[in-house]
C-alpha positions as CSV (number, residue, x, y, z in Angstrom):
1,X,31.3,208.2,84.5
2,X,28.2,210.2,82.7
3,X,26.3,207.3,81.8
4,X,27.0,205.9,85.3
5,X,26.0,209.3,87.3
6,X,23.0,209.2,84.4
7,X,21.6,205.8,85.5
8,X,21.7,206.6,89.0
9,X,19.5,209.3,89.0
10,X,17.1,207.4,86.8
11,X,16.8,204.9,89.5
12,X,16.1,207.6,92.0
13,X,13.9,209.0,90.1
14,X,11.8,205.8,88.9
15,X,12.2,205.4,92.8
16,X,10.6,208.3,94.0
17,X,7.7,207.6,91.9
18,X,6.9,204.1,93.3
19,X,7.3,205.6,96.4
20,X,4.4,208.2,95.5
21,X,2.6,205.6,94.2
22,X,2.8,203.6,96.9
23,X,1.6,206.4,99.6
24,X,-1.3,207.4,97.5
25,X,-2.7,203.8,97.2
26,X,-2.2,203.5,101.3
27,X,-3.9,206.6,101.6
28,X,-7.1,205.6,99.7
29,X,-6.8,202.0,101.2
30,X,-7.3,203.7,104.5
31,X,-9.7,206.1,103.4
32,X,-12.4,203.4,102.1
33,X,-11.8,201.6,105.6
34,X,-12.8,204.4,107.3
35,X,-15.6,204.7,105.0
36,X,-16.6,201.0,105.8
37,X,-16.3,201.7,109.3
38,X,-18.4,204.6,109.2
39,X,-21.1,202.8,107.7
40,X,-20.9,199.9,110.5
41,X,-21.2,202.0,113.5
42,X,-24.1,203.8,112.1
43,X,-22.1,207.5,111.6
44,X,-22.9,207.6,107.7
45,X,-26.0,206.4,107.1
46,X,-29.3,207.3,104.1
47,X,-32.1,209.3,104.2
48,X,-34.8,206.7,104.3
49,X,-36.9,209.3,101.9
50,X,-34.2,210.4,99.6
51,X,-31.3,208.0,100.1
52,X,-29.3,211.2,100.8
53,X,-26.0,210.0,102.7
54,X,-25.9,211.3,106.3
55,X,-22.7,212.5,108.4
56,X,-24.1,211.9,111.9
57,X,-22.7,211.2,115.3
58,X,-26.3,211.6,117.3
59,X,-26.1,208.0,117.8
60,X,-22.2,207.3,117.9
61,X,-20.9,206.9,121.7
62,X,-17.7,205.8,123.2
63,X,-17.8,203.3,125.6
64,X,-18.0,204.1,129.3
65,X,-14.7,202.8,130.7
66,X,-14.4,203.3,134.6
67,X,-17.1,206.3,134.7
68,X,-15.4,208.3,131.8
69,X,-17.9,208.8,129.3
70,X,-16.9,210.7,125.5
71,X,-20.1,212.1,124.3
72,X,-20.0,213.4,121.0
73,X,-23.2,214.6,119.9
74,X,-22.1,218.5,120.4
75,X,-19.5,217.3,117.8
76,X,-22.2,215.8,115.3
77,X,-23.8,219.0,115.1
78,X,-20.4,220.5,113.9
79,X,-19.6,218.1,111.8
80,X,-23.2,218.5,109.8
81,X,-22.9,222.0,109.5
82,X,-19.8,221.5,107.9
83,X,-21.2,219.2,105.2
84,X,-24.5,221.4,105.0
85,X,-23.0,223.0,102.4
86,X,-21.6,220.2,100.0
87,X,-23.7,219.8,96.6
88,X,-26.8,217.3,97.1
89,X,-26.5,214.2,95.2
90,X,-29.5,211.6,95.3
91,X,-27.9,207.8,95.3
92,X,-31.1,205.8,95.9
93,X,-33.5,206.9,93.0
94,X,-36.1,205.7,95.1
95,X,-38.5,203.8,92.0
96,X,-41.7,202.9,93.1
97,X,-43.0,199.1,91.9
98,X,-46.1,200.8,90.8
99,X,-47.6,204.1,90.0
100,X,-46.0,206.2,88.0
101,X,-42.2,208.4,88.9
102,X,-40.3,210.8,86.8
103,X,-37.6,212.0,87.8
104,X,-34.7,214.0,86.4
105,X,-31.4,212.8,86.4
106,X,-28.3,214.5,86.5
107,X,-27.6,215.6,82.9
108,X,-24.9,217.6,82.8
109,X,-25.5,220.7,81.0
110,X,-28.3,218.9,79.1
111,X,-31.7,216.8,80.5
112,X,-32.8,213.7,81.0
113,X,-35.9,212.4,81.9
114,X,-36.7,209.0,83.7
115,X,-40.3,208.1,83.2
116,X,-41.4,204.3,85.2
117,X,-44.9,203.8,84.8
118,X,-46.1,200.4,86.6
119,X,-42.2,198.8,86.1
120,X,-42.3,199.9,82.2
121,X,-39.6,202.5,81.8
122,X,-39.5,205.9,79.3
123,X,-36.3,207.7,78.9
124,X,-36.6,211.2,77.1
125,X,-33.1,212.7,76.0
126,X,-30.1,211.2,77.1
127,X,-27.8,214.2,78.4
128,X,-24.7,216.3,77.4
129,X,-22.5,213.6,78.2
130,X,-21.2,210.0,77.2
131,X,-24.6,208.2,78.8
132,X,-22.6,206.3,81.6
133,X,-23.2,208.5,84.3
134,X,-26.8,208.1,83.2
135,X,-26.8,204.6,83.0
136,X,-25.2,204.3,86.6
137,X,-28.0,206.6,88.0
138,X,-30.6,203.9,86.7
139,X,-28.7,201.2,88.0
140,X,-28.6,202.4,91.3
141,X,-32.3,202.6,91.2
142,X,-32.2,199.4,90.6
143,X,-33.6,199.9,87.0
144,X,-31.8,197.0,84.0
145,X,-34.4,197.8,81.3
146,X,-35.7,200.3,79.3
147,X,-38.7,199.8,77.1
148,X,-38.8,203.0,75.3
149,X,-35.9,206.1,74.0
150,X,-37.3,209.2,73.5
151,X,-35.5,212.4,71.7
152,X,-37.2,215.3,72.4
153,X,-34.6,216.9,70.4
154,X,-31.7,216.7,68.0
155,X,-29.4,218.9,69.9
156,X,-25.9,217.5,70.7
157,X,-26.4,219.0,74.6
158,X,-29.6,216.6,74.7
159,X,-29.3,213.5,73.4
160,X,-25.3,212.8,73.3
161,X,-25.8,209.9,75.7
162,X,-28.5,208.4,72.8
163,X,-25.7,206.1,71.5
164,X,-24.8,204.6,75.0
165,X,-28.4,204.0,76.3
166,X,-29.5,201.9,72.8
167,X,-26.2,199.6,72.7
168,X,-26.6,198.8,76.3
169,X,-30.4,198.5,77.1
170,X,-31.3,197.3,73.5
171,X,-35.2,199.1,73.8
172,X,-37.7,198.4,72.0
173,X,-39.0,201.5,70.7
174,X,-36.8,204.8,69.6
175,X,-39.1,208.0,69.4
176,X,-37.5,211.2,67.8
177,X,-38.0,214.2,66.1
178,X,-36.5,214.7,62.5
179,X,-37.4,217.8,61.4
180,X,-34.8,220.0,63.4
181,X,-30.9,220.2,62.1
182,X,-28.8,217.3,62.9
183,X,-26.0,217.1,64.7
184,X,-23.4,214.7,65.2
185,X,-25.2,212.8,68.1
186,X,-28.4,212.5,66.3
187,X,-26.5,211.0,63.3
188,X,-24.6,208.5,66.3
189,X,-28.1,207.7,67.6
190,X,-29.8,206.7,64.5
191,X,-26.6,204.4,63.4
192,X,-26.7,202.6,66.8
193,X,-30.4,202.2,66.4
194,X,-30.1,201.0,62.7
195,X,-27.4,198.1,64.3
196,X,-30.2,196.9,66.0
197,X,-32.4,194.2,64.9
198,X,-36.2,194.2,66.7
199,X,-36.3,197.9,67.6
200,X,-38.8,200.3,65.9
201,X,-38.3,203.4,65.1
202,X,-41.1,206.5,64.9
203,X,-40.4,209.8,63.9
204,X,-43.2,211.3,65.6
205,X,-45.7,213.6,65.1
206,X,-48.6,215.7,67.3
207,X,-51.3,213.0,67.8
208,X,-48.7,209.9,68.0
209,X,-49.7,208.0,71.6
210,X,-48.9,204.8,73.4
211,X,-49.2,202.9,76.8
212,X,-46.6,202.9,79.5
213,X,-47.9,200.3,81.4
214,X,-51.3,202.2,82.8
215,X,-49.8,205.6,81.6
216,X,-51.1,207.4,78.5
217,X,-48.4,209.0,76.1
218,X,-49.3,211.6,73.7
219,X,-47.5,213.3,71.7
220,X,-48.7,216.9,71.7
221,X,-46.3,218.8,69.9
222,X,-45.0,220.4,67.7
223,X,-48.0,221.5,66.0
224,X,-46.3,222.9,63.3
225,X,-42.6,222.1,62.0
226,X,-39.9,223.7,60.4
227,X,-39.8,226.7,62.8
228,X,-37.3,229.8,61.2
229,X,-35.2,228.2,65.4
230,X,-35.4,224.4,64.8
231,X,-35.2,224.0,68.4
232,X,-39.1,224.7,68.1
233,X,-39.5,221.6,66.5
234,X,-39.2,220.0,69.6
235,X,-41.2,217.0,71.1
236,X,-43.8,218.0,74.0
237,X,-45.1,215.0,75.5
238,X,-48.2,214.8,77.9
239,X,-48.3,211.9,80.4
240,X,-51.4,210.8,81.4
241,X,-51.7,208.5,84.9
242,X,-54.9,208.3,86.7
243,X,-56.5,212.0,87.5
244,X,-52.7,213.3,87.6
245,X,-51.0,215.0,84.3
246,X,-47.2,215.8,83.8
247,X,-46.0,217.5,80.7
248,X,-42.7,217.1,79.0
249,X,-41.7,220.6,77.5
250,X,-38.6,219.3,75.9
251,X,-36.0,222.1,74.8
252,X,-38.3,224.5,73.0
253,X,-38.3,228.2,72.7
254,X,-40.8,230.8,73.0
255,X,-41.9,230.0,69.3
256,X,-42.6,226.8,69.8
257,X,-44.2,227.6,72.9
258,X,-46.5,230.1,71.7
259,X,-47.5,227.3,68.7
260,X,-49.1,224.7,72.1
261,X,-50.7,227.6,73.7
262,X,-52.9,227.3,70.8
263,X,-54.0,223.7,71.9
264,X,-55.7,225.1,75.0
265,X,-56.9,222.6,77.7
266,X,-55.1,220.1,76.1
267,X,-51.9,221.3,78.0
268,X,-53.0,221.4,81.3
269,X,-51.0,219.8,83.6
270,X,-50.0,218.8,87.2
271,X,-45.9,218.9,86.8
272,X,-44.7,220.7,83.8
273,X,-41.2,219.8,82.8
274,X,-38.9,222.0,80.9
275,X,-35.5,222.0,79.3
276,X,-33.0,224.2,77.8
277,X,-33.2,225.8,81.4
278,X,-36.8,226.7,81.1
279,X,-36.0,228.6,78.1
280,X,-39.6,228.0,76.9
281,X,-41.7,229.2,79.6
282,X,-43.2,232.0,78.4
283,X,-46.0,233.7,80.3
284,X,-48.7,232.4,78.3
285,X,-47.7,229.1,78.3
286,X,-48.0,229.0,82.0
287,X,-51.1,230.1,81.8
288,X,-52.5,227.7,79.6
289,X,-50.5,224.7,81.2
290,X,-51.3,226.1,84.9
291,X,-48.5,223.7,86.4
292,X,-48.4,223.2,90.4
293,X,-44.7,222.5,90.1
294,X,-42.0,223.3,87.0
295,X,-39.1,221.1,87.2
296,X,-36.3,222.9,85.0
297,X,-32.9,220.4,83.5
298,X,-30.2,222.1,82.0
299,X,-28.5,225.3,82.3
300,X,-31.1,227.8,84.2
301,X,-32.5,230.7,82.5
302,X,-33.0,233.0,85.5
303,X,-35.4,235.9,83.5
304,X,-37.4,232.3,82.7
305,X,-37.5,230.8,86.1
306,X,-38.4,234.2,87.5
307,X,-41.4,234.3,85.0
308,X,-42.8,231.1,86.3
309,X,-42.3,232.0,89.8
310,X,-44.0,235.0,89.8
311,X,-46.9,233.0,88.0
312,X,-47.1,231.0,91.2
313,X,-45.6,227.7,90.1
314,X,-43.1,226.1,92.6
315,X,-39.9,225.7,90.6
316,X,-36.9,223.3,90.9
317,X,-33.7,223.2,88.9
318,X,-31.7,220.2,89.1
319,X,-28.5,222.6,89.1
320,X,-30.0,223.4,92.7
321,X,-31.5,220.4,94.3
322,X,-30.0,217.2,92.6
323,X,-32.2,215.0,91.1
324,X,-35.6,216.1,91.1
325,X,-38.9,213.4,91.1
326,X,-42.6,213.1,91.7
327,X,-45.0,210.7,92.0
328,X,-48.6,209.4,91.9
329,X,-50.7,207.0,92.3
330,X,-53.1,208.5,90.1
331,X,-54.9,210.5,92.6
332,X,-52.3,212.0,95.1
333,X,-49.3,213.5,93.6
334,X,-46.1,213.9,95.7
335,X,-42.8,215.8,95.1
336,X,-40.0,213.8,96.3
C-alpha cells in the first residue's frame, strides 16, 4: 500500500517537472519569435556606426483601418528611455579592411586588446575568462584568424584565455614576458604553445620590433627586469601607423612606469591603452606620453583615472562604455 502511494507521488513529481520544462521551452520559443518579428518589422535595428541594438517604434505604425490610425511614436520614446539605462554592448566590432583598428574587448576583470592592421591581427592578452567570450567577440567582427598573440604579463587575470586562443586560432607567433612570477594560466599557455607545430615563441625584450601590415610594432619595456613588484616587468608596446601612434601599456604599476619615463619622446603616442585599471598612469608617464585618449581595461583604479583626466586626456573605461575602439588611416584618428 505504501509502495503504491510512493509511486503515485513520484509520477506526480515527474509530471510537474516535465510540465514546467515544457512551459519554459514554449516561453523561450515565443520570445525568440517576438524577437524575429521585431527585427523584421524594424522595431529592433542596429546602429550604423557602433552596431549596437536599438529598440525604436518611431518608424512603425499600425495600418489605417477605416480611418482609425494608431501612432506608437510617443510610446517609442518611453520604451527607448526604459532601455537607455541598460549596459552598452557592441555586437558589431566594425573592423575595417584597411588602416589600423585597436579595440579593447570585454575581458572580465582583465584586458584584451584586439589590433587589426590592414587585415593582419595581433591580440594582446586574453582576459580573465576561458577565452570563449573573446573568441565570440572576434567572430562577431568577422575575424577568424590571429597572426600573433602577445602576453603583456603573466598574471592569470589577463591571460586566462590564452590557451583557448592558441588552440583555436593557431597563430604563427607567441610573444611573452618571462621574468615575471609564473601563474597557472602562463604555464597552460606555454604547454599549449609547445603542442603547436609552426608556432614561433618569442620571449620579448626591449628593442624587439616587427611589422603587422603597414604597422610597426616596437617593444619598449620593460626597460629593466626583475623589479621588486614583478608586475612592473610587463611588456609595453608601441604601434606606429603612418603619423599615428598607439601605446599598449599593459599591466605595469608605478615602478615600471617610472622606468619607462626615462625613454622620453619614444613614449609619445596619440592613444594610451592601460591595463590593470590604469595603475600605471602616473603624472610623469602621462607627461611623457601626452595622449589624446586614454583607454582603460580591467577594474578601474579611480585615483589613476582621476589623474589622467586632471592631466587633460579623454579617458574611457571598458567597464563604463563597453567595447572601446580607435581607427586611423595614418593621418586621421577617430574614436568609434
